[in-house]
C-alpha positions as CSV (number, residue, x, y, z in Angstrom):
1,M,-7.1,8.7,-29.2
2,K,-6.0,8.5,-25.6
3,H,-7.2,12.0,-24.9
4,V,-10.5,11.3,-26.5
5,I,-11.0,8.2,-24.3
6,I,-10.0,10.2,-21.2
7,A,-12.4,13.0,-22.1
8,A,-15.2,10.5,-22.6
9,I,-14.6,9.0,-19.1
10,A,-14.7,12.4,-17.5
11,T,-17.9,13.2,-19.3
12,I,-19.5,10.0,-18.0
13,A,-18.4,10.9,-14.5
14,L,-20.0,14.3,-14.7
15,S,-23.2,13.3,-16.4
16,A,-23.8,10.6,-13.8
17,C,-23.8,13.1,-10.9
18,T,-26.8,14.9,-9.6
19,V,-25.0,18.2,-9.0
20,T,-25.7,21.9,-9.2
21,P,-24.5,24.0,-12.1
22,E,-21.8,25.5,-9.7
23,E,-20.7,22.0,-8.7
24,T,-20.6,20.9,-12.3
25,E,-18.4,23.8,-13.2
26,D,-16.1,22.9,-10.3
27,L,-15.9,19.4,-11.6
28,M,-15.1,20.5,-15.1
29,N,-12.3,22.6,-13.7
30,N,-11.1,19.8,-11.5
31,P,-7.7,18.5,-12.8
32,L,-8.6,15.0,-11.7
33,T,-11.7,14.9,-13.9
34,A,-10.5,17.0,-16.8
35,P,-8.5,15.2,-19.6
36,Y,-4.8,14.8,-18.8
37,E,-2.9,16.7,-21.5
38,A,0.6,15.6,-20.6
39,A,2.5,12.9,-22.5
40,F,1.5,9.3,-21.6
41,G,-1.5,10.6,-19.7
42,I,0.6,11.8,-16.7
43,P,-1.6,13.6,-14.1
44,P,-1.1,17.4,-13.8
45,F,0.3,17.1,-10.3
46,G,1.2,20.8,-10.2
47,K,-2.5,21.7,-10.5
48,I,-3.9,19.2,-8.1
49,E,-5.0,20.6,-4.7
50,N,-6.4,18.7,-1.7
51,K,-9.8,20.2,-2.4
52,H,-10.0,18.3,-5.7
53,F,-9.8,14.8,-4.3
54,L,-13.1,14.2,-2.6
55,P,-15.3,15.7,-5.3
56,A,-13.5,13.9,-8.0
57,I,-13.8,10.5,-6.3
58,E,-17.4,11.1,-5.3
59,A,-18.2,11.9,-8.9
60,A,-16.3,8.9,-10.2
61,I,-18.1,6.6,-7.8
62,E,-21.4,7.8,-9.1
63,A,-20.2,7.4,-12.7
64,H,-19.0,3.8,-11.9
65,Q,-22.4,3.0,-10.3
66,A,-24.2,4.3,-13.4
67,E,-22.1,2.0,-15.5
68,I,-23.0,-0.9,-13.3
69,D,-26.7,0.1,-13.4
70,A,-26.6,0.1,-17.2
71,I,-25.3,-3.4,-17.2
72,T,-28.0,-4.7,-14.9
73,A,-30.7,-2.7,-16.7
74,N,-29.8,-4.3,-20.1
75,T,-32.8,-6.4,-21.2
76,D,-30.8,-8.4,-23.6
77,A,-29.6,-11.9,-22.6
78,P,-26.3,-11.8,-20.7
79,T,-23.2,-12.2,-23.0
80,F,-19.5,-11.9,-22.5
81,A,-19.5,-8.5,-24.2
82,N,-22.5,-6.9,-22.5
83,T,-21.7,-8.3,-19.0
84,V,-18.2,-9.5,-18.4
85,L,-16.4,-7.1,-20.7
86,A,-18.6,-4.2,-19.8
87,L,-17.9,-4.9,-16.1
88,E,-14.2,-5.1,-16.8
89,N,-14.2,-1.7,-18.6
90,S,-16.2,0.1,-16.0
91,G,-14.9,2.3,-13.3
92,R,-11.9,3.8,-15.2
93,A,-12.6,7.3,-13.9
94,L,-12.6,6.0,-10.4
95,E,-9.4,4.1,-10.9
96,R,-7.7,7.1,-12.3
97,A,-8.7,9.5,-9.5
98,N,-8.1,7.1,-6.7
99,A,-4.7,6.1,-8.1
100,V,-3.5,9.7,-7.9
101,F,-4.9,10.2,-4.4
102,S,-3.6,6.9,-3.0
103,N,-0.1,7.4,-4.4
104,L,0.2,11.0,-3.2
105,N,-1.3,10.1,0.2
106,S,1.4,7.4,0.5
107,A,4.4,9.4,-0.8
108,D,3.6,13.0,0.2
109,T,0.9,13.1,2.7
110,N,-0.2,15.7,5.3
111,D,-2.8,16.0,8.0
112,E,-5.4,17.4,5.6
113,M,-4.9,14.5,3.2
114,Q,-5.2,12.0,6.0
115,D,-8.5,13.5,7.0
116,I,-9.7,13.2,3.4
117,A,-8.6,9.6,3.4
118,K,-10.9,9.0,6.4
119,E,-13.8,10.4,4.3
120,I,-12.9,8.5,1.2
121,S,-12.2,5.1,2.7
122,P,-15.8,4.3,3.8
123,L,-17.1,5.6,0.5
124,L,-14.8,3.2,-1.5
125,S,-15.6,0.3,0.9
126,A,-19.3,0.7,0.5
127,H,-19.0,1.1,-3.3
128,R,-16.9,-2.1,-3.6
129,D,-19.6,-3.9,-1.7
130,N,-22.4,-2.4,-3.7
131,I,-20.8,-4.0,-6.8
132,A,-19.6,-7.3,-5.3
133,L,-23.0,-8.0,-3.6
134,N,-25.1,-6.8,-6.4
135,E,-27.4,-9.8,-7.0
136,E,-28.6,-8.8,-10.4
137,L,-25.1,-8.2,-11.7
138,F,-23.9,-11.6,-10.3
139,N,-26.9,-13.4,-11.8
140,R,-25.9,-12.0,-15.2
141,L,-22.3,-13.0,-14.7
142,K,-23.3,-16.5,-13.5
143,E,-25.5,-16.9,-16.6
144,V,-22.4,-16.3,-18.8
145,W,-20.3,-18.6,-16.5
146,D,-22.8,-21.4,-16.7
147,H,-22.8,-21.4,-20.5
148,R,-19.0,-20.7,-21.0
149,D,-18.4,-23.9,-22.8
150,K,-20.7,-22.9,-25.6
151,L,-19.5,-19.3,-26.1
152,G,-16.3,-20.0,-28.1
153,L,-14.2,-17.8,-25.9
154,N,-10.5,-17.5,-26.5
155,G,-7.9,-18.0,-23.8
156,E,-7.9,-14.4,-22.7
157,E,-11.7,-14.1,-22.5
158,S,-12.0,-17.4,-20.6
159,M,-9.5,-16.2,-18.0
160,L,-11.3,-12.9,-17.6
161,L,-14.6,-14.7,-17.1
162,E,-13.1,-17.1,-14.6
163,K,-11.4,-14.2,-12.7
164,S,-14.6,-12.2,-12.6
165,F,-16.8,-15.1,-11.4
166,K,-14.4,-16.1,-8.7
167,T,-13.9,-12.5,-7.5
168,F,-17.7,-12.2,-6.9
169,S,-17.9,-15.7,-5.3
170,R,-15.0,-14.9,-3.0
171,N,-16.5,-11.5,-2.0
172,G,-19.8,-12.8,-0.8
173,A,-22.1,-12.9,-3.8
174,L,-23.4,-16.4,-2.8
175,L,-24.3,-15.3,0.8
176,G,-27.7,-14.7,2.2
177,E,-29.0,-11.2,2.9
178,T,-28.1,-11.3,6.6
179,E,-24.6,-12.5,5.9
180,K,-24.2,-9.9,3.2
181,N,-25.1,-7.2,5.6
182,R,-22.6,-8.4,8.2
183,L,-19.9,-8.7,5.5
184,R,-20.5,-5.0,4.6
185,E,-20.0,-4.1,8.3
186,I,-16.8,-6.1,8.5
187,N,-15.4,-4.7,5.3
188,A,-16.2,-1.1,6.3
189,R,-14.6,-1.5,9.7
190,S,-11.6,-3.4,8.3
191,S,-11.0,-0.6,5.7
192,M,-11.0,2.1,8.4
193,L,-8.8,0.0,10.7
194,S,-6.2,-0.6,8.0
195,L,-6.2,3.1,7.2
196,E,-5.7,4.0,10.9
197,F,-2.9,1.4,11.2
198,G,-0.9,3.0,8.3
199,Q,-1.5,6.5,9.5
200,N,-0.3,5.6,13.0
201,I,2.9,4.1,11.6
202,L,3.4,7.2,9.4
203,A,2.7,9.6,12.3
204,E,5.3,8.0,14.6
205,T,7.8,7.8,11.7
206,N,7.4,11.5,11.1
207,D,7.4,12.5,14.8
208,F,10.7,11.0,15.7
209,V,13.8,13.2,15.6
210,L,17.3,12.2,16.6
211,L,19.0,15.5,17.3
212,V,22.8,15.4,17.3
213,E,24.6,18.5,18.5
214,D,28.0,17.1,19.3
215,E,30.1,16.5,16.2
216,K,32.0,13.6,17.9
217,D,28.8,11.6,17.9
218,L,28.8,11.7,14.1
219,A,31.9,9.4,13.8
220,G,31.6,6.9,10.9
221,L,28.7,8.6,9.1
222,P,29.2,9.3,5.4
223,D,29.4,12.8,4.1
224,G,26.2,12.5,2.0
225,L,24.2,11.5,5.1
226,L,25.7,14.3,7.2
227,R,24.7,16.9,4.6
228,S,21.2,15.6,4.5
229,A,21.0,15.6,8.3
230,A,22.3,19.1,8.5
231,K,19.7,20.3,6.0
232,T,16.9,18.5,7.9
233,A,18.1,20.1,11.2
234,E,18.1,23.6,9.7
235,E,14.5,23.0,8.3
236,K,13.4,22.0,11.8
237,G,15.0,25.0,13.4
238,H,18.3,23.4,14.6
239,K,20.8,25.1,12.4
240,G,24.3,24.0,13.1
241,A,23.2,20.6,14.4
242,W,22.2,17.3,12.6
243,V,18.8,15.6,12.6
244,F,18.2,11.9,11.7
245,T,14.8,10.5,11.2
246,L,13.0,7.1,10.9
247,H,12.6,7.5,7.2
248,N,14.6,4.8,5.4
249,P,17.1,7.1,3.6
250,S,18.1,8.3,7.1
251,V,17.7,5.5,9.6
252,L,19.2,2.6,7.5
253,P,22.5,4.2,6.6
254,F,22.7,5.5,10.2
255,L,22.4,2.0,11.6
256,Q,25.0,0.8,9.1
257,T,27.7,3.4,9.6
258,A,27.3,5.2,13.0
259,D,30.1,4.4,15.4
260,N,28.0,5.6,18.4
261,R,26.4,2.4,19.7
262,E,24.0,4.2,22.0
263,L,22.6,6.3,19.2
264,R,22.2,3.3,17.0
265,K,20.3,1.7,19.9
266,K,18.1,4.7,20.3
267,I,17.1,5.1,16.6
268,W,16.7,1.3,16.1
269,T,14.4,1.0,19.2
270,A,12.3,3.9,17.9
271,Y,12.1,2.3,14.4
272,V,10.9,-1.1,15.5
273,N,8.5,0.3,18.1
274,R,6.6,2.6,15.8
275,A,2.9,2.6,16.8
276,N,3.8,0.2,19.7
277,N,4.3,2.7,22.5
278,G,1.1,2.6,24.5
279,N,0.0,6.0,23.4
280,E,-2.8,7.3,21.2
281,K,-1.0,6.0,18.1
282,D,-0.6,2.5,19.4
283,N,-1.7,-0.1,16.9
284,G,-2.2,-2.9,19.4
285,E,-6.0,-2.7,19.6
286,N,-6.2,-2.1,15.8
287,I,-4.3,-5.3,15.2
288,R,-6.5,-7.3,17.6
289,E,-9.7,-6.1,16.1
290,L,-8.5,-6.4,12.5
291,T,-7.4,-10.0,13.1
292,A,-10.8,-10.9,14.6
293,L,-12.6,-9.3,11.7
294,R,-10.5,-11.1,9.2
295,A,-11.2,-14.4,10.9
296,E,-14.9,-13.7,11.0
297,R,-15.0,-12.8,7.3
298,A,-13.1,-15.9,6.3
299,A,-15.5,-18.1,8.3
300,L,-18.5,-16.2,6.7
301,L,-17.1,-16.9,3.3
302,G,-16.5,-20.6,4.0
303,Y,-12.8,-20.6,4.7
304,K,-10.9,-22.1,7.7
305,S,-8.8,-19.0,8.2
306,H,-7.9,-15.6,6.7
307,S,-4.6,-17.2,5.5
308,E,-6.6,-19.8,3.6
309,Y,-8.8,-17.1,2.0
310,V,-5.8,-15.0,0.9
311,L,-3.6,-17.8,-0.3
312,E,-6.4,-19.4,-2.5
313,E,-5.6,-17.0,-5.3
314,S,-1.9,-16.8,-4.8
315,M,0.9,-18.8,-6.4
316,A,1.3,-20.9,-3.2
317,G,-2.4,-21.9,-3.4
318,S,-2.7,-23.2,0.2
319,V,-1.6,-22.8,3.8
320,E,-0.1,-26.3,3.7
321,R,2.2,-25.4,0.8
322,V,3.4,-22.2,2.5
323,E,4.1,-24.1,5.8
324,D,6.0,-26.8,3.8
325,L,8.1,-24.1,2.1
326,L,8.8,-22.4,5.4
327,E,9.8,-25.7,7.0
328,K,12.2,-26.4,4.1
329,I,14.0,-23.0,4.3
330,S,13.9,-22.4,8.0
331,K,16.7,-24.7,9.0
332,P,19.3,-23.5,6.4
333,A,18.2,-19.9,7.0
334,F,18.7,-20.2,10.8
335,A,22.0,-21.9,10.3
336,A,23.2,-19.1,8.0
337,A,22.0,-16.5,10.5
338,R,23.8,-18.2,13.4
339,S,27.0,-18.4,11.4
340,E,26.9,-14.8,10.5
341,A,26.1,-13.8,14.0
342,A,29.1,-15.8,15.2
343,D,31.3,-13.9,12.7
344,L,30.0,-10.6,13.8
345,Q,30.5,-11.4,17.5
346,E,34.0,-12.5,16.7
347,M,34.6,-9.1,15.1
348,I,33.2,-7.3,18.1
349,E,35.6,-9.2,20.4
350,A,38.6,-8.7,18.1
351,E,38.1,-5.0,18.4
352,G,38.4,-5.3,22.2
353,D,34.7,-5.1,23.1
354,T,32.9,-7.5,25.4
355,F,29.2,-6.8,24.7
356,E,26.9,-9.3,23.1
357,L,25.7,-8.7,19.5
358,Q,22.3,-6.9,19.5
359,P,19.9,-6.2,16.6
360,Y,21.0,-2.6,16.4
361,D,24.6,-3.8,15.9
362,W,23.9,-6.1,13.0
363,R,24.0,-3.7,10.0
364,Y,27.0,-1.9,11.4
365,Y,29.2,-4.9,11.9
366,A,27.9,-6.7,8.8
367,A,29.1,-3.7,6.7
368,K,32.5,-3.8,8.5
369,L,32.8,-7.5,7.8
370,R,32.0,-7.0,4.1
371,S,34.6,-4.3,3.9
372,K,37.2,-6.5,5.6
373,R,36.6,-9.6,3.6
374,Y,35.9,-8.0,0.2
375,S,37.5,-4.5,0.4
376,L,34.0,-3.2,-0.4
377,N,33.3,0.4,0.2
378,E,29.5,0.8,-0.2
379,E,29.6,4.6,-0.3
380,C,32.0,4.4,-3.3
381,V,29.7,1.9,-5.0
382,D,26.7,4.2,-4.5
383,D,28.7,7.1,-6.0
384,F,29.6,4.9,-9.0
385,I,26.2,3.5,-9.9
386,P,24.7,6.7,-11.4
387,Q,27.6,7.0,-13.7
388,A,27.5,3.4,-14.9
389,G,25.6,4.2,-18.0
390,K,27.9,7.0,-19.1
């Protein structure tokens, strides 16, 4: 049954597009639009190439828009089934294709995929706005909402209706035409800025290399990390040396175990200053513009701040409740941090050093303190965990 549903979604995506026969054939052979044959609907990652992403997502956007148009073109009175449920069930092909692209772009990206993301991002932003600001669609949804007490909806249906109505309201459905147009501009620009922000962080993460050629600088590092660093060095053309990066599996254990304080400082400084180095990858201007756009969008939608807008649908519910929680936990949190810092400073001095504890020292001495107090060898724990189920 699952394969039948997937095939139907793919057919909708293809039939909605105004494409040539050659393009239709390409879409039919596209692994992102063809039915997934693997167990549990797992995508055929081995068959997916970068060239497949944009056509599949463009086709899926057209298919989703066709589904929305079918809802608004319905001449029957709006009901939960023909409006709310139909809206909820629409866009499955787009969700499927974009989920694959988004996850691969996050976990295994490259320059070509990042360029594709810059093409896809404005398409998705415009498509989301086309739905959220669709007056005919919202009017049908509002008709169901206004008569909800007479529809005999169960708890699940009532929750879906409320969620759908609030989503449209929070995304500008009640605005005038001028405000809607400005909201589109804000959303499009914010989407691109968020994408650029992440890509800049990723680029600086990937660009940094800590090359170690003197074996004495490796003191304290565990064997597993050294093997990985040697392999990375060989891949980068530095056979016989060791390369450490800003990716978490490399930088975090390095900060925790490396005896060489200057190297800890170097890699920590690079890590915390990613996209904050005054170069073409610097995110400072992106942050300033994104912050201003978020504030403008919040005001446009009737909120005091972006925080108020975001928190309205969260568990906290309001800025005041978050501030109250932060106030309650800040004093004991700072007290615990100061106490731990004092313990770490005491350990530094007990070892005959006179320098003041710095951020790049914290993981290193915290690990030593745990080992001293609890005889805890974290490398042994890591080796043991995979065997625990045996």
